[in-house]
N, C-alpha and C positions, 0 to 999 in steps of 0.2 A: 504493500500500500504506500509506504513512504517513497519507494522508488517511482511509482506511478505519479504521485503528486509532484515529485521533483521533475519528472519529464514534462508534465503539463506546465510547470513554472518556467522551465527553460524555453519551451515552445512559445509561451506568451511573451517572454522577453525578446524572443527573436522575431516577433511579429507574426507568428503562425497560429491561427486559431486552433486550439488543442482539439476541439470536437471534430474539426474537419478531417483529422487523421483517419477517422472511421470511414470516410467517403472514398479514400484512395484505393485504387486497384493495386494488386501486387506489382504490376509493371510500373505504375506511377510511384509507388513507394521506392522501387529500385532507382528511379530517376532522382528522387529527392535525396536518397542515400549518397548519390555521387556528387551532389552539389554541396555548397558550403556557404555560410554567411556569418558575419559577426560585426559588432560595432566597436569603433575605436576612435577616440579624439575627434568626434563630430562626424566621422565618416561611417558609411555602411559598406563593408566589403561583401561582394557576392561572387562566387565561382559557379559557372554553369558549363556544362559540357554535353557533347553528343550531337545527335541529329537535330535539325532545325526545330521541330515540334517539341522535342525533349528539353532542349535548353531554354526554349520559350516557356515551357511549363514550369521549369525550375524558377525562372525569373518571376513569373506571375504569382506563383504559389508562395514563394519565400518572402516576397516584398509586397504582398497584396495590400496591406493597410497603408503602406507608404505610397503606392501607386494611386490608390483611391483618394488619399488626401491631396496629392500633388495635382491630379486632374481637377479636383475641386478648386484649388487655389488658382490654377492657370486659367480655367474657364471664367472665374470671377475677374481676374486681372484683364483678360482679353475683352470681356464685355465692357469693362470700365475704360480701357485705353483705345479700343478699336471700334466700339459701339456695335460689335457683332457678337451674337450669342454662340454658344458651343455648336448649335445645329448648323450654323454657317460653316464652321470648320469641318464638321462631319461631312457635309455635302460636298465641299471642295475636295476633301481627301478621297471620298468615294468616286467622284467624277474624274479627278486628275491623277491620283497616286496609285490606287489599287489596279487600274487597268494596265499600267506600265511596270509594275513591280515584279521582280523575279519571284518565282514560286518559292524558292528557299526562304526569302524574308517574309513572305506572306504566311508560310507555314510557321515560322518562328513567332510571328505576331499572333497567329491562331493559338499557338501553345501558351502564350502569355494570357490570352483570354480564358482558355480552359483552366489554367492554373489559378487565375483569379476566382473563377466560379467554384472550384474545388475548395478554395480557402474561404468561401462565403461571401465574396464580392461579385454579385451577379448582374450588375447594371451596365457593364461595358461589353461591346462586341468588337469585331475586327476593325470596323470603321472608326470607332473611338480611339483605339490604340494606334491606328495608323495616323489619324489626325493629331494625336498627342505627340507622336514621334516627329511629325512634320509641321508643327504649329509655327515654328520660326519662319520657314519658307512661306507659309500662308499669311501670317500676320504682317511681316515686314517686307515681303517681296510681291506676293500675289495681289494684295489689296492695293489698288492703283493710287490711292491718295496718301499712303503712308511713306515715310522715308525710312530707308534702311538704317537700323541702329549700327553704329560702329563701336564695337566693344572688344576689350582684351588688350593686353600688352604681352609681347613675346620676343624672344630672340633665339637664333641658332648660330653657332660658331664652330669653326674647325681650323686645322692647320696651324699657322703661326699665330692665330688669334687666341688659342687656348694654351693652357699650361703644359699639356703633353702632346699636342698636335691632334688629339682626337676630338670628337664632337661633344659639345655641351649645349643643352637646350633648356629653356624655361618658359613658363606661361602663367599668366593669371587671367581670370575671367571677370568681366565687368557686367553687372546687370542689377536689376532691382532686388533689394534685400527681402522684399515680402515673399518672393517665391524661391529665391536662390538658396535659402536654407535647406530646400529639398533637393538641390542639385549636388548631392553629397554621396553619390554611389560610386565606389570603385568597382567597375565591372570587368571581371576576368572571364573571357569567353574562350573556351577550348572546343572549337567546332570539329565535326567529323571530316570536313573538307577544308583545305586551305590552312592559313596560318592562325596561330593563337594571337589574341589581342588583349591588352589591358588598357583601360581608359577610364574616364570619369563621365558619369551620366546621371540623368534623372532615373529614379526607379521605374522600371518598365520600358526603358528605351533599349533599342537593339544596337545603338551606336553611341559614340561619345560626343555629344553636342557641345561640350565645354572645351573641346579643341586641344586635347592632349592625348596622344596615342603612342604605344610601343607595340610592335608586332614581332612575332618570332621569326620573321623573315629578315630582321635586322633594320627595320625602318623606325625612325622617330619622326613624328609629325606634330606640329603645333600650328595654330593659325590665328589671324585677326581679321575681322570683317572690315570692308571698305565703307567708310562714312559717306553719306550722300548718294549712295548707289540707287539707281532705278533701272529695272529691267526684269522681265520674267517671261519664260516660255511655258505656257500651261500644258504643252504636249511633251515636255521634257521629263526626265527622271528626277525624282526628289533627291535633294542633297543627302538626306540621311541614309538612303540606300547606296548612293555613289561612294560616300566616305567609308561606310562599313564594308562595302565590297572591295574597295581599293586596299584597305588595311588587311582584309582577309586573304586577298588573292594576289596582290602585287608583291614582287620580290626585288624590285629595283625602283629607282626614281622614274625611269621611263615607263614602266608598267603602271606605276601609281598614277602618273599624269594621263596615260591613255584611258584608264578606267574613269578618272574624274571628268575627263573631257567628253566621254561618250554619253550622249543624252543630256548634256549640261542644260539645266533649266534656268540658270541665273539666280536660283535661290541660295541664300547664305553665301553671297559673293565675297570671296575671301582672298587674302594673301596666305597661301599655304607654304609654311616653312618646313622643308623635308630634309632628313638626314639619312644616309645609308651607312650604318656602322661597319659594314663589310668592306667598304671602299674609302670611307672618310669624306665622301662628297656630300655637299649640302646644296639645296636649291630653294628658290622662291617661285612658286606658281601663282601668278596673279590671275585668278580665274573669274574674269568678268564674262558677261554673256557673249559679247561680240568681239572683244579685243583681248583674248587671253595672251599671256606672255610668260616665258620661263627664263629665269636666270639660274646659273649654277656655277659652283666653284669648289675647289679642294682647299682653298686657303683664304679665310676671311670670315665674314659674318653677314647675316641678314637680320633685320629687326622688323617688328610689326607694332603699329600703334593706330591702326585704322586709317592710314593715309595711303591711297593708291599711288603707285610709282610710275605706271605707264602713262605718258602724256595723252595718248588717245583715250584711255579710260577716264582720265581726269576731265577731258574736254567733252566726251560723248556719253559717258555712262555714270560718272560720279560727280556730275557738275553741281550737285547739291552741297558740296563741300567747298569752303573758301580756303584755298591752299596758301593764301597770303596772310591769313588772320592768325597771328602767333599767340593770341589770347585763347585760342580754342584748345580743347583737350587733345585731339589727335596730333596737331602740330606741335604743341608744347611737349608732349611725350616723345614725339619723334626727335626733337632737338635733344632731349635728355638722354635718349638711347645713344645717339651719336657721341655725346660727351662721355658717357660711361664706357662705351666700346673703345674709344680712343685712349682714354686714361688707363684702361686696364688691358690693353691689347697685349697678348702674349702671356697673360696671367689668368685668364678666365677659367674658372672651375665651378664645381657645384656650390661651394660655399659663397663665392662671389655672386653667383646667380641668385642665391637666396637673398643676399643683401640688396641686389638690384631691384628685386620685386618688392622690397620693403621701403624703397626710396621715396623721400618726401621733398626732394629738391624741385622747386618750381622754376623752370627755365625762363619764364617770362619775367618774373619779379626778381630772379636770381637770388633766391633765398629759400630756406626751409619754410614750406607753406602747404601743408596737406590739403589737397583739393582735387579738382578735376584734371589739372595738368600734371599731376605727379603719378609716377608709375604705380605706386600703391594708392589707388584712387579713393577719394572721400568726397563725393559730390554733395553729401549732406553738410559739408562745411562751406560750400561754395556759394556766395551770394549771386553769382551769375548762372548757376546750374549748368546744364548742357543744352543750349538752344538747338544745336544741330541734331540732337536726339529727341527734341521736344520734352526735355526734362527741365522743369522750372528751378528757380532758386532753392537751394538747400534740399534738393531731391534725395530721398533715401535710397541711394544706390552707389555703386562703385566696385572696387576690386573685392571679390568675395573668397579668394583662395590663392594658392600658389602651388606649382608643380615643377620639379627640377630633376633632370637626369643627365647622364653622359654615356659615352660609348661603353665604358666598363659596366656600369649599372644596367644599361639597356640590354646588354648581352645576357643578363640574368632576368630581364623583364622586371626591373626594380626601379623605384624612384622615390624621392622625397615628396611629401604632400602636406599642405597646411590648410586647414579649413578656417575661414575668417581672414581678417586682414593680416598680412605678413608682418606689419609693424607692431602688432600686439594691441592696438587700440580697438576696444569692442564697440559695437553699435548697441545702444540701449533704447528700446522702443518708446517706453512711457515718457521719459523726459523729452525725447525728440518730438513726439506728437503734441505734448503740452506747449512746446516752443513753436511748433509749426502745424497749427490746426488745419491748414489747407490740405494736409495729407491724411485727414481723418478717414477718408474713404478706404485707406489701406489698413485701418485699425483691426478689422477682423482677422487678418493674417500677418500683419507686421509684428514680428517677435524680436526679442533680444538676439543679437548675433555676436557671440563671444569670439575671441581669437584663440583658437585651440593650438596645442603644441605641434611642432613639426613631427611628422610620423613617416616611417618607412613602410612602403607597401611593395610586395613582390608576388608575382604570379605563383599560385599554389603548386608546390612540388615541382617547380621548374628549376632545372639545374644549369643548363647552358644552352645558348642559342644554337650551338653546333649540334646539339642532340636532336633538335626539332625543325630547324629552319626549312629543310627541303624534304622532309620525310613524308609529307602528305601531298596528295594531288593538288596542283595549283590552278587547275582549269575551273573557272566559275561554272556553276550549274545554272541553267535557265529555268 
């Protein structure tokens, strides 16, 4: 009896409804036995493996309560910010995404839906989970009157730029605090076909929308979106499938680019910073809809701060950004990245990368000044807000995490991760809302956002990239 009570208690802590265990078939129990999940320092780690439906089932079942809560928050947020209810996003996903998605990823999403139902969350279907995975494409690119949010800061460096000549990469995500507290899943996917992937995601996502990935084929990928971008092809393939497929099936920079380009719909238009630890080469793929461009090098660095680099993109597709306004967040952070890269050229390593992501130097005022122009962004301190993102003064948003790796650690599918601001400053909801009642509409979901300690995550039971990189079939399934 004591043992049974203990098992129920553990299941409840893990977010698994204890009574739902009785509903599992023997086969489903075997799938759950192969998965793993735990919580640490603000993160939820989940390991899933197997065929598409199986790994989806593990994701949906183990994270059911988190998926339910996150969709509730995001649907509320989207209705308030885009004036479109969740039914709009469902319809768009059903019309545009499901018809062009590969069977593999539809099966994985179907597995999530079935896992949710077995865990007692019965209100979602494949359309909901597809819309949920693709809501950024839909909200900020498909809707014709919205401007693309430019968020995140990142860099990748190699050769003479780093301390040992190998690759170093770092990234932080910028978005609203009200729902980013749920963007805290470390997703470790070990599929039956292609490469293994470790990334950061929302619960119930099949990809890493927060823009940091390591694959067992030796690729490190980070990205930052392009501010002021407009353009969308409703007949294209959603970004969430293209990036997942690229990380799962690409084994080089060239094959990564090929997969990302095929069916490009313009959604989540980004500067992708890519490193291949097998060769030491890095690249920047500026994946606009009409004017994509690729840069690559074995010696140097690329940075990202939501500033398009291709002059044709600036003129024709991202004209909503003022590239001469040095008071803006993207331009201010771009200047600061160049300062840090020059000052530390030849010495860049993981420790310096963590310091960069906690940086509060404002390149415009040339002083310590936490705000929207600093790499560790605090828009809640900024009297100007982020006009280019339609964020008003003192908006509750900014950098919500940090991730760092290098060639040595990536070969073990391992990285540093920090949830909350890198600088250790927490966000406290109650005093903020008292001072800024104009954001009371966020009160139902705006919570305290502490700064958690740095944590090390590693793919489960993974020893060396040499053991796995080319052992599985690399040809994508249709």
